[in-house]
N, C-alpha and C positions, 0 to 999 in steps of 0.2 A: 686152336687160336682163338677162334671164338669163345671159349672158357676164359681165357685170360682177359679178353674185352668187358666179357661181363664181370668179372673180379673187379678190373678197375673201374666200371661204372658204377659199382656200387660204394667205392671209395670215394668216389666225386659227388656222389648223391648226397643233397643237401640234408634231407630227412635223417641220415643217417648220422652226420658232424651235430645236427640238433640234439639229437638223444644224447651222444656222447657227451654235450655241454650239459645237458640237465645231469647226466651221473657224475660229472666233475663238478657242478655244484653243490648235489649232495654230497660229496665227498669232503667240500671246504665248508659246507655250512655248520659242520661241529665245531669247528676252530671258531669260527664266527658267533656262535653260540655260546662257547665257553668265554670268548673275551666279553660278551655283554653280561654273563650270569656268574662270571668267576668273583668269589668273595661274597658273593650274596646268597650263594645254596651252601647248606652245610657242608663240610668237608667230607663227609662219608659219600657224597652224592656229586662232589666236585672231581668227577673221574673223568679221564677221556671216553672212556667206553661209554660211559653214562649218556654222555652229549651225543654220541653216535648212533645210540640206542633210539635217543629222542630225535633224531632225525629221521631212522628208519620208521617208526611210528607215526611222526607228525607228516613223512613224506606220503603216507598213504590217505593224507586229507586233502592233497592237493589235486586239484579237478584235473590237469593236465600232468603229465609224467611221474606219477605217483611212482609206477615201477621204477625208473630210471632215479628217481632222488634216492628212493628208498634203498637201491642197490649202491648208490656212492656213500650213502649212511653205513651201510653194511659192510662195506669195503673198508671205510674209515674205523669201524670198530673193530674190526679182524687186524686192522695195521695195529693199532693200540694196544688189544691183547696180545700180539704177538711178541709188541716190544715190551710189554710189561713181563711176560712169561719166558724173555729170553729168545723164543725162537727167531725172532727176527736178526740178533746178533749171531745165531748159529748160523742162520742162511748165508748172511753176507760173510762171516768167516769160513764157509764151507765153499766159497769162490774165490777165495783169496790163496 
């Protein structure tokens, strides 16, 4: 029973949720970046994956939460690539 209490203690710990929010910020950052730069950059680089990779690289410059921001950008990049190559649709249809 002590193991269950330890697990719940981890769930309610503020530091864990702070890291989750940093990852979420890294996931949303490419969309914000695309909205700000869309139409300004050449069409060849105006792709969702490019913005995700920019956040992965830029996240490493953050003084705090560099790993979390880059992780969020990486998940965004993987999601965008999966959608581009049809993998995401295949996975969604497999569960139907």
